Structure formats: C-alpha cells, structure tokens
C-alpha atoms as a printed R data frame, in Angstrom:
    type eleno elety resid chain resno       x       y      z
1   ATOM     1    CA   UNK     A     1 100.409 133.194 46.175
2   ATOM     2    CA   UNK     A     2  97.776 135.884 46.047
3   ATOM     3    CA   UNK     A     3  94.148 134.785 46.008
4   ATOM     4    CA   UNK     A     4  91.694 137.584 45.340
5   ATOM     5    CA   UNK     A     5  88.185 137.650 43.968
6   ATOM     6    CA   UNK     A     6  87.071 140.774 42.260
7   ATOM     7    CA   UNK     A     7  83.427 140.113 41.471
8   ATOM     8    CA   UNK     A     8  80.655 138.331 43.321
9   ATOM     9    CA   UNK     A     9  77.242 138.062 41.671
10  ATOM    10    CA   UNK     A    10  74.289 136.789 43.672
11  ATOM    11    CA   UNK     A    11  71.289 135.753 41.606
12  ATOM    12    CA   UNK     A    12  68.512 134.061 43.522
13  ATOM    13    CA   UNK     A    13  65.704 132.563 41.468
14  ATOM    14    CA   UNK     A    14  64.446 129.952 43.868
15  ATOM    15    CA   UNK     A    15  60.818 128.975 44.236
16  ATOM    16    CA   UNK     A    16  58.844 129.024 47.499
17  ATOM    17    CA   UNK     A    17  58.760 125.616 49.141
18  ATOM    18    CA   UNK     A    18  61.727 124.274 47.171
19  ATOM    19    CA   UNK     A    19  64.689 123.189 49.285
20  ATOM    20    CA   UNK     A    20  67.637 125.431 48.447
21  ATOM    21    CA   UNK     A    21  71.382 124.957 48.722
22  ATOM    22    CA   UNK     A    22  72.608 128.358 49.897
23  ATOM    23    CA   UNK     A    23  75.975 130.073 50.185
24  ATOM    24    CA   UNK     A    24  77.572 132.505 52.602
25  ATOM    25    CA   UNK     A    25  80.993 134.109 52.802
26  ATOM    26    CA   UNK     A    26  83.206 132.644 55.505
27  ATOM    27    CA   UNK     A    27  86.844 133.017 56.486
28  ATOM    28    CA   UNK     A    28  88.978 131.826 53.574
29  ATOM    29    CA   UNK     A    29  86.176 131.133 51.138
30  ATOM    30    CA   UNK     A    30  82.512 130.238 50.740
31  ATOM    31    CA   UNK     A    31  80.352 127.849 52.746
32  ATOM    32    CA   UNK     A    32  77.453 126.002 51.090
33  ATOM    33    CA   UNK     A    33  74.655 124.637 53.253
34  ATOM    34    CA   UNK     A    34  71.108 123.301 53.080
35  ATOM    35    CA   UNK     A    35  68.543 123.473 55.867
36  ATOM    36    CA   UNK     A    36  71.277 124.610 58.290
37  ATOM    37    CA   UNK     A    37  73.437 121.572 57.425
38  ATOM    38    CA   UNK     A    38  76.906 122.147 55.999
39  ATOM    39    CA   UNK     A    39  77.464 120.703 52.508
40  ATOM    40    CA   UNK     A    40  80.904 121.880 51.355
41  ATOM    41    CA   UNK     A    41  83.433 124.685 51.651
42  ATOM    42    CA   UNK     A    42  85.148 126.230 48.626
43  ATOM    43    CA   UNK     A    43  88.603 127.580 49.524
44  ATOM    44    CA   UNK     A    44  89.035 130.753 47.494
45  ATOM    45    CA   UNK     A    45  91.836 132.369 49.498
46  ATOM    46    CA   UNK     A    46  95.398 131.107 49.980
47  ATOM    47    CA   UNK     A    47  95.873 128.557 52.745
48  ATOM    48    CA   UNK     A    48  99.175 127.040 53.870
49  ATOM    49    CA   UNK     A    49 100.766 124.885 56.532
50  ATOM    50    CA   UNK     A    50 103.391 126.951 58.298
51  ATOM    51    CA   UNK     A    51 103.965 128.864 55.081
52  ATOM    52    CA   UNK     A    52 104.369 125.791 52.884
53  ATOM    53    CA   UNK     A    53 102.131 123.986 50.363
54  ATOM    54    CA   UNK     A    54 100.062 127.137 49.853
55  ATOM    55    CA   UNK     A    55  96.879 126.410 47.923
56  ATOM    56    CA   UNK     A    56  93.406 127.653 47.028
57  ATOM    57    CA   UNK     A    57  90.676 126.721 44.499
58  ATOM    58    CA   UNK     A    58  89.570 123.402 45.990
59  ATOM    59    CA   UNK     A    59  86.878 121.916 48.230
60  ATOM    60    CA   UNK     A    60  87.419 121.048 51.885
61  ATOM    61    CA   UNK     A    61  85.602 120.105 53.958
62  ATOM    62    CA   UNK     A    62  83.086 118.038 52.054
63  ATOM    63    CA   UNK     A    63  80.450 116.948 54.562
64  ATOM    64    CA   UNK     A    64  78.337 113.796 54.672
65  ATOM    65    CA   UNK     A    65  74.567 113.683 55.245
66  ATOM    66    CA   UNK     A    66  74.880 113.644 59.048
67  ATOM    67    CA   UNK     A    67  77.556 116.297 59.350
68  ATOM    68    CA   UNK     A    68  80.589 114.032 58.972
69  ATOM    69    CA   UNK     A    69  83.722 115.526 57.436
70  ATOM    70    CA   UNK     A    70  84.563 113.223 54.508
71  ATOM    71    CA   UNK     A    71  87.716 114.856 53.126
72  ATOM    72    CA   UNK     A    72  91.234 115.631 54.356
73  ATOM    73    CA   UNK     A    73  93.509 118.648 53.907
74  ATOM    74    CA   UNK     A    74  97.291 118.645 54.509
75  ATOM    75    CA   UNK     A    75  97.333 114.888 55.313
76  ATOM    76    CA   UNK     A    76 100.667 113.993 56.948
77  ATOM    77    CA   UNK     A    77 101.498 111.367 54.319
78  ATOM    78    CA   UNK     A    78 100.942 113.713 51.341
79  ATOM    79    CA   UNK     A    79 100.856 117.330 52.502
80  ATOM    80    CA   UNK     A    80 100.129 118.592 48.981
81  ATOM    81    CA   UNK     A    81  96.838 116.687 48.667
82  ATOM    82    CA   UNK     A    82  93.711 118.676 49.431
83  ATOM    83    CA   UNK     A    83  90.053 117.654 49.618
84  ATOM    84    CA   UNK     A    84  88.459 117.658 46.170
85  ATOM    85    CA   UNK     A    85  91.011 119.125 43.747
86  ATOM    86    CA   UNK     A    86  92.164 119.072 40.125
87  ATOM    87    CA   UNK     A    87  95.843 119.463 39.350
88  ATOM    88    CA   UNK     A    88  98.667 118.381 37.052
89  ATOM    89    CA   UNK     A    89 102.317 117.522 37.719
90  ATOM    90    CA   UNK     A    90 103.707 118.684 34.397
91  ATOM    91    CA   UNK     A    91 103.118 122.269 33.270
92  ATOM    92    CA   UNK     A    92 105.293 123.328 30.343
93  ATOM    93    CA   UNK     A    93 105.573 126.213 27.915
94  ATOM    94    CA   UNK     A    94 107.491 124.805 24.999
95  ATOM    95    CA   UNK     A    95 110.283 122.749 26.561
96  ATOM    96    CA   UNK     A    96 110.414 124.901 29.714
97  ATOM    97    CA   UNK     A    97 108.929 123.338 32.830
98  ATOM    98    CA   UNK     A    98 107.290 126.188 34.712
99  ATOM    99    CA   UNK     A    99 105.492 124.483 37.596
100 ATOM   100    CA   UNK     A   100 103.899 121.495 39.277
101 ATOM   101    CA   UNK     A   101 100.292 122.072 40.309
102 ATOM   102    CA   UNK     A   102  99.975 118.643 41.904
103 ATOM   103    CA   UNK     A   103 102.777 119.061 44.424
104 ATOM   104    CA   UNK     A   104 102.325 122.871 44.472
105 ATOM   105    CA   UNK     A   105 105.831 123.775 43.323
106 ATOM   106    CA   UNK     A   106 106.335 127.030 41.397
107 ATOM   107    CA   UNK     A   107 102.554 127.102 41.178
108 ATOM   108    CA   UNK     A   108 100.156 129.877 42.076
109 ATOM   109    CA   UNK     A   109  96.438 130.317 41.537
110 ATOM   110    CA   UNK     A   110  94.593 133.614 41.785
111 ATOM   111    CA   UNK     A   111  90.813 133.498 42.134
112 ATOM   112    CA   UNK     A   112  89.669 136.568 40.188
113 ATOM   113    CA   UNK     A   113  85.924 136.178 39.884
114 ATOM   114    CA   UNK     A   114  83.182 134.270 41.656
115 ATOM   115    CA   UNK     A   115  79.559 134.058 40.558
116 ATOM   116    CA   UNK     A   116  76.835 132.359 42.591
117 ATOM   117    CA   UNK     A   117  73.389 131.366 41.344
118 ATOM   118    CA   UNK     A   118  70.654 129.590 43.290
119 ATOM   119    CA   UNK     A   119  68.302 128.219 40.685
120 ATOM   120    CA   UNK     A   120  64.677 127.102 40.556
121 ATOM   121    CA   UNK     A   121  65.643 123.462 41.178
122 ATOM   122    CA   UNK     A   122  67.208 124.435 44.476
123 ATOM   123    CA   UNK     A   123  70.754 123.865 43.243
124 ATOM   124    CA   UNK     A   124  73.603 126.229 44.029
125 ATOM   125    CA   UNK     A   125  75.854 127.023 41.072
126 ATOM   126    CA   UNK     A   126  79.347 128.369 41.771
127 ATOM   127    CA   UNK     A   127  81.289 129.770 38.825
128 ATOM   128    CA   UNK     A   128  84.918 130.792 39.202
129 ATOM   129    CA   UNK     A   129  87.647 132.367 37.114
130 ATOM   130    CA   UNK     A   130  91.125 131.391 38.263
131 ATOM   131    CA   UNK     A   131  94.463 132.500 36.811
132 ATOM   132    CA   UNK     A   132  97.498 130.212 36.967
133 ATOM   133    CA   UNK     A   133 100.914 131.815 37.544
134 ATOM   134    CA   UNK     A   134 104.496 130.764 38.264
135 ATOM   135    CA   UNK     A   135 107.766 132.234 39.467
136 ATOM   136    CA   UNK     A   136 109.206 130.577 36.372
137 ATOM   137    CA   UNK     A   137 107.118 132.646 33.936
138 ATOM   138    CA   UNK     A   138 107.604 136.400 34.059
139 ATOM   139    CA   UNK     A   139 107.705 139.440 31.816
140 ATOM   140    CA   UNK     A   140 109.634 142.528 32.859
141 ATOM   141    CA   UNK     A   141 110.162 140.866 36.209
142 ATOM   142    CA   UNK     A   142 106.434 140.347 36.864
143 ATOM   143    CA   UNK     A   143 104.580 137.034 36.994
144 ATOM   144    CA   UNK     A   144 101.926 136.894 34.299
145 ATOM   145    CA   UNK     A   145  99.037 134.434 33.938
146 ATOM   146    CA   UNK     A   146  99.707 131.604 31.491
147 ATOM   147    CA   UNK     A   147  96.334 129.803 31.864
148 ATOM   148    CA   UNK     A   148  92.754 130.818 32.629
149 ATOM   149    CA   UNK     A   149  90.579 128.273 34.408
150 ATOM   150    CA   UNK     A   150  86.800 128.662 34.483
151 ATOM   151    CA   UNK     A   151  85.122 126.105 36.702
152 ATOM   152    CA   UNK     A   152  81.421 125.551 37.394
153 ATOM   153    CA   UNK     A   153  80.377 123.551 40.461
154 ATOM   154    CA   UNK     A   154  76.685 122.650 40.722
155 ATOM   155    CA   UNK     A   155  75.532 121.448 44.152
156 ATOM   156    CA   UNK     A   156  72.109 119.806 44.093
157 ATOM   157    CA   UNK     A   157  69.710 119.509 47.025
158 ATOM   158    CA   UNK     A   158  69.770 116.267 48.995
159 ATOM   159    CA   UNK     A   159  67.387 113.595 47.703
160 ATOM   160    CA   UNK     A   160  66.404 110.529 49.753
161 ATOM   161    CA   UNK     A   161  69.863 109.150 50.678
162 ATOM   162    CA   UNK     A   162  72.186 111.058 48.338
163 ATOM   163    CA   UNK     A   163  73.474 114.378 47.023
164 ATOM   164    CA   UNK     A   164  74.988 114.974 43.586
165 ATOM   165    CA   UNK     A   165  77.670 117.561 42.789
166 ATOM   166    CA   UNK     A   166  78.717 118.300 39.189
167 ATOM   167    CA   UNK     A   167  82.022 119.819 38.078
168 ATOM   168    CA   UNK     A   168  82.899 121.414 34.754
169 ATOM   169    CA   UNK     A   169  86.537 122.547 34.460
170 ATOM   170    CA   UNK     A   170  87.574 124.638 31.444
171 ATOM   171    CA   UNK     A   171  91.285 125.258 30.811
172 ATOM   172    CA   UNK     A   172  92.338 127.875 28.261
173 ATOM   173    CA   UNK     A   173  95.979 128.617 27.447
174 ATOM   174    CA   UNK     A   174  97.068 132.243 27.565
175 ATOM   175    CA   UNK     A   175 100.500 131.439 26.108
176 ATOM   176    CA   UNK     A   176 101.539 129.560 22.993
177 ATOM   177    CA   UNK     A   177 102.842 125.982 23.320
178 ATOM   178    CA   UNK     A   178 101.369 125.385 26.777
179 ATOM   179    CA   UNK     A   179 100.951 121.748 27.785
180 ATOM   180    CA   UNK     A   180  99.987 119.842 30.936
181 ATOM   181    CA   UNK     A   181 100.420 116.242 32.020
182 ATOM   182    CA   UNK     A   182 100.579 113.835 34.915
183 ATOM   183    CA   UNK     A   183 103.447 112.344 36.855
184 ATOM   184    CA   UNK     A   184 106.068 110.925 34.531
185 ATOM   185    CA   UNK     A   185 106.140 107.498 36.193
186 ATOM   186    CA   UNK     A   186 103.910 104.538 35.343
187 ATOM   187    CA   UNK     A   187 101.184 105.846 37.678
188 ATOM   188    CA   UNK     A   188 100.513 109.091 35.826
189 ATOM   189    CA   UNK     A   189  98.795 110.993 38.638
190 ATOM   190    CA   UNK     A   190  96.820 113.780 36.953
191 ATOM   191    CA   UNK     A   191  93.548 115.656 36.961
192 ATOM   192    CA   UNK     A   192  90.438 115.297 39.129
193 ATOM   193    CA   UNK     A   193  91.059 113.842 42.587
194 ATOM   194    CA   UNK     A   194  89.341 113.251 45.915
195 ATOM   195    CA   UNK     A   195  91.330 112.945 49.127
196 ATOM   196    CA   UNK     A   196  88.707 111.325 51.345
197 ATOM   197    CA   UNK     A   197  88.942 109.757 54.783
198 ATOM   198    CA   UNK     A   198  89.115 106.014 54.151
199 ATOM   199    CA   UNK     A   199  87.624 103.476 56.587
200 ATOM   200    CA   UNK     A   200  89.265 100.132 57.334
201 ATOM   201    CA   UNK     A   201  86.514  98.343 55.411
202 ATOM   202    CA   UNK     A   202  86.829 100.470 52.263
203 ATOM   203    CA   UNK     A   203  85.596  98.825 49.076
204 ATOM   204    CA   UNK     A   204  85.807  99.881 45.421
205 ATOM   205    CA   UNK     A   205  83.321  98.966 42.717
206 ATOM   206    CA   UNK     A   206  82.221 100.054 39.257
207 ATOM   207    CA   UNK     A   207  79.767  99.053 36.538
208 ATOM   208    CA   UNK     A   208  81.604  95.738 36.216
209 ATOM   209    CA   UNK     A   209  81.556  94.908 39.933
210 ATOM   210    CA   UNK     A   210  84.308  94.977 42.534
211 ATOM   211    CA   UNK     A   211  87.599  96.691 41.652
212 ATOM   212    CA   UNK     A   212  90.945  95.773 43.149
213 ATOM   213    CA   UNK     A   213  93.269  98.784 43.489
214 ATOM   214    CA   UNK     A   214  96.686  98.322 41.896
215 ATOM   215    CA   UNK     A   215  99.895 100.320 42.094
216 ATOM   216    CA   UNK     A   216  99.220 101.589 38.587
217 ATOM   217    CA   UNK     A   217  96.033 102.617 36.786
218 ATOM   218    CA   UNK     A   218  92.949 100.393 36.709
219 ATOM   219    CA   UNK     A   219  89.899 100.409 34.434
220 ATOM   220    CA   UNK     A   220  86.303 101.133 35.374
221 ATOM   221    CA   UNK     A   221  84.077 102.438 32.626
222 ATOM   222    CA   UNK     A   222  82.355 105.583 33.840
223 ATOM   223    CA   UNK     A   223  82.623 105.654 37.612
224 ATOM   224    CA   UNK     A   224  84.147 104.304 40.807
225 ATOM   225    CA   UNK     A   225  82.091 103.799 43.970
226 ATOM   226    CA   UNK     A   226  84.232 104.151 47.126
227 ATOM   227    CA   UNK     A   227  82.197 102.755 50.017
228 ATOM   228    CA   UNK     A   228  82.482 101.574 53.603
229 ATOM   229    CA   UNK     A   229  81.898 102.806 57.148
230 ATOM   230    CA   UNK     A   230  82.517 106.460 56.271
231 ATOM   231    CA   UNK     A   231  79.613 108.038 58.141
232 ATOM   232    CA   UNK     A   232  79.170 108.925 61.809
233 ATOM   233    CA   UNK     A   233  79.042 105.993 64.244
234 ATOM   234    CA   UNK     A   234  80.608 103.759 61.561
235 ATOM   235    CA   UNK     A   235  77.472 103.754 59.469
236 ATOM   236    CA   UNK     A   236  77.759 102.730 55.822
237 ATOM   237    CA   UNK     A   237  77.930 105.146 52.950
238 ATOM   238    CA   UNK     A   238  80.129 106.155 50.061
239 ATOM   239    CA   UNK     A   239  81.297 108.609 47.452
240 ATOM   240    CA   UNK     A   240  80.842 107.857 43.759
241 ATOM   241    CA   UNK     A   241  83.315 109.601 41.433
242 ATOM   242    CA   UNK     A   242  81.948 109.724 37.887
243 ATOM   243    CA   UNK     A   243  83.805 110.353 34.625
244 ATOM   244    CA   UNK     A   244  81.593 112.073 32.042
245 ATOM   245    CA   UNK     A   245  81.229 110.432 28.593
246 ATOM   246    CA   UNK     A   246  82.007 113.811 26.993
247 ATOM   247    CA   UNK     A   247  85.487 113.837 28.533
248 ATOM   248    CA   UNK     A   248  88.526 113.355 26.301
249 ATOM   249    CA   UNK     A   249  89.934 109.864 26.653
250 ATOM   250    CA   UNK     A   250  86.647 108.479 28.010
251 ATOM   251    CA   UNK     A   251  86.534 106.116 29.778
252 ATOM   252    CA   UNK     A   252  89.439 107.529 31.739
253 ATOM   253    CA   UNK     A   253  91.534 105.229 33.909
254 ATOM   254    CA   UNK     A   254  91.788 105.442 37.675
255 ATOM   255    CA   UNK     A   255  94.422 105.495 40.400
256 ATOM   256    CA   UNK     A   256  92.797 104.014 43.518
257 ATOM   257    CA   UNK     A   257  94.255 103.691 47.012
258 ATOM   258    CA   UNK     A   258  92.991 101.773 50.050
259 ATOM   259    CA   UNK     A   259  94.794 104.081 52.477
260 ATOM   260    CA   UNK     A   260  97.012 107.160 52.756
261 ATOM   261    CA   UNK     A   261  96.205 108.779 49.415
262 ATOM   262    CA   UNK     A   262  93.638 110.232 47.019
263 ATOM   263    CA   UNK     A   263  91.363 108.635 44.434
264 ATOM   264    CA   UNK     A   264  92.181 109.951 40.960
265 ATOM   265    CA   UNK     A   265  90.571 109.967 37.516
266 ATOM   266    CA   UNK     A   266  93.964 110.072 35.816
267 ATOM   267    CA   UNK     A   267  93.901 112.272 32.710
268 ATOM   268    CA   UNK     A   268  95.987 112.480 30.591
269 ATOM   269    CA   UNK     A   269  98.243 110.134 32.571
270 ATOM   270    CA   UNK     A   270 102.014 110.329 32.236
271 ATOM   271    CA   UNK     A   271 101.956 111.983 28.819
272 ATOM   272    CA   UNK     A   272 101.324 115.672 28.129
273 ATOM   273    CA   UNK     A   273  98.579 117.306 26.085
274 ATOM   274    CA   UNK     A   274  98.656 120.696 24.403
275 ATOM   275    CA   UNK     A   275  96.189 123.393 25.429
276 ATOM   276    CA   UNK     A   276  94.662 125.807 22.941
277 ATOM   277    CA   UNK     A   277  94.463 129.593 23.195
278 ATOM   278    CA   UNK     A   278  91.126 129.626 21.358
279 ATOM   279    CA   UNK     A   279  89.227 126.523 22.515
280 ATOM   280    CA   UNK     A   280  89.226 125.460 26.164
281 ATOM   281    CA   UNK     A   281  89.882 121.894 27.275
282 ATOM   282    CA   UNK     A   282  86.650 120.853 29.038
283 ATOM   283    CA   UNK     A   283  86.633 118.192 31.763
284 ATOM   284    CA   UNK     A   284  83.441 117.067 33.516
285 ATOM   285    CA   UNK     A   285  83.049 114.953 36.641
286 ATOM   286    CA   UNK     A   286  80.386 114.254 39.248
287 ATOM   287    CA   UNK     A   287  80.343 113.208 42.884
288 ATOM   288    CA   UNK     A   288  77.482 111.335 44.520
289 ATOM   289    CA   UNK     A   289  77.657 111.364 48.323
290 ATOM   290    CA   UNK     A   290  75.292 108.838 49.842
291 ATOM   291    CA   UNK     A   291  74.319 106.970 52.987
292 ATOM   292    CA   UNK     A   292  73.522 103.268 53.195
293 ATOM   293    CA   UNK     A   293  73.945 101.328 49.963
294 ATOM   294    CA   UNK     A   294  73.821 102.385 46.320
295 ATOM   295    CA   UNK     A   295  73.218  99.906 43.499
296 ATOM   296    CA   UNK     A   296  74.922 100.193 40.119
297 ATOM   297    CA   UNK     A   297  71.539 100.755 38.507
298 ATOM   298    CA   UNK     A   298  70.733 103.671 40.806
299 ATOM   299    CA   UNK     A   299  74.206 105.161 40.386
300 ATOM   300    CA   UNK     A   300  73.815 105.157 36.615
301 ATOM   301    CA   UNK     A   301  70.349 106.667 36.868
302 ATOM   302    CA   UNK     A   302  71.672 109.535 39.019
303 ATOM   303    CA   UNK     A   303  74.647 110.110 36.714
304 ATOM   304    CA   UNK     A   304  72.305 110.339 33.732
305 ATOM   305    CA   UNK     A   305  70.061 112.977 35.347
C-alpha cells in the first residue's frame, strides 16, 4: 500500500475569542486538538502490524474529554479492526471479486489530497480524496484506481459535556459494474464502524430505550448510545453513533457487541449495491462523545443541529 497526499490547503477563518479545533501534521497523519487537548488523529499514511493488515484513512486515537483514549487499533481479537473506520467485505467489478476492505485483503487505499479548514464556528473541517486499488485489478501490469472516495470530517468545539463529529463519505465508481457489500453471512458487517474500548458495565440504548445486542442485526431508529465507565478513573460517559435520515436504507440496522468487537451501522448488509460512475453514493454519520449522562432528548437535539 502506498499512502501519499499531494495537496494540503490551510484556510483559517476563525474569529478572535472563539474556541478553535486546530490541526497539525504528525508522524503518520494529522492530529486535531483544542486548547492543547488532543481530540483525534487521522491516519493518512500506511500503518501495519509487522507488515500485515496495512491500513490508512481512519481515525485512531479518538480521545475523550479528559484525555482518555476511547478507540483501539490492531485489537488482538480482530486485527483488521481500526478505530473509527468505514469498510466493506465485498468489492466486485462485474462477477470478479477484487478485494475485501473490511479484512484488508487485496485492498489498498492511497490518500491523494487533504484539505483543512478552520471555520468561524471554531470547527475543523478535514476533506480527503482517497483512491481504492487492488492487486486483483490492473492494466498493463499496473494497479489502477477503481473507486474515488471523498470524505469530509467536521470536528466541532467541545460544548458543556460533549463534542460532535460529523462524517460525510462519498463513493464514486471509476469502473463500470462496480459493487460493494457486507459480509455474506446473516450478520452483514458493512460500512461505518467504531472499535471503542468497552467497559464491563457497557450499556446500549436508542430512541426506544435500552437495546439488547444480538448475534445478528438489531433495530434502533436513528442512533445508538454506547455508554458506561469509559472515562478516566471509571467515570461515566459514552459515544453516540448516529445514522443520518438522508442515508440510503434509513433507518439502518446495527451490529452491536458487548466485548471484543466494533459497533457497526450495517449498510447495505449482506447484499451488494451498485456504485455509479456519475453520481456518488453519499453516507452520513455523526459521533457524539460525552461525559456523564446524555438523555434521548438532548441526543436528538444535538443530532439535529
């Protein structure tokens, strides 16, 4: 895998006195911080474990309000899982399977462009262009991109006891008859995922109340709140993962795990969907990282902002 970024635009339009989320280049990627506190790290360059499971284009660490690391990378139970990521098991051109982005098999991403904006609200906006490649898709012996991903990550300043992060992922086919899908079993792992450190007292809830994780997909219309003693000194907090109403298949179903795995807004599940060469597939999600407690009413209010 080769991860390179060719362009970096810095546009600062902040206002005096407004708290700003800022960015700086660091080894392997870009660190975002606010008032000298780390917020998240975007991995733009290839990273591997002893030469295996090489990956880029994901977030780890994601930090909590008191400096806690909330995510995991290369967990021993699922070495392919990585922080906050978006990936699909099935990648096909016609009937030819060319890769597996979930388990990182015959799958390569190249970060070509990065744009950073710090706006007047104090938010940091990261825009990326990422090309997907595979050893199984070549012309004249050279790997060529078959998909262009353009992702926008908006990191808002901390407010009272929470921070919101928005994601917009745009997938445009560069080859005819390109399709993606989840695992082909009844679980259908696919799409936007968060591999977070789970406490012993982890709890899941949604707009309808408590959610019991199952082996297969469960329903929760709009969001899942993963809470428990996730902060330093076993203090309470949580991460809300929100599914945007504009997403295809809304409300999307969820794969939830109480230990040793990620939390996944599973789209499209175990089927495949075709990608267009002229109109990108757009997927939108949000994270709300908070301390203490967060009511359903407040969660919905933040999501709607």
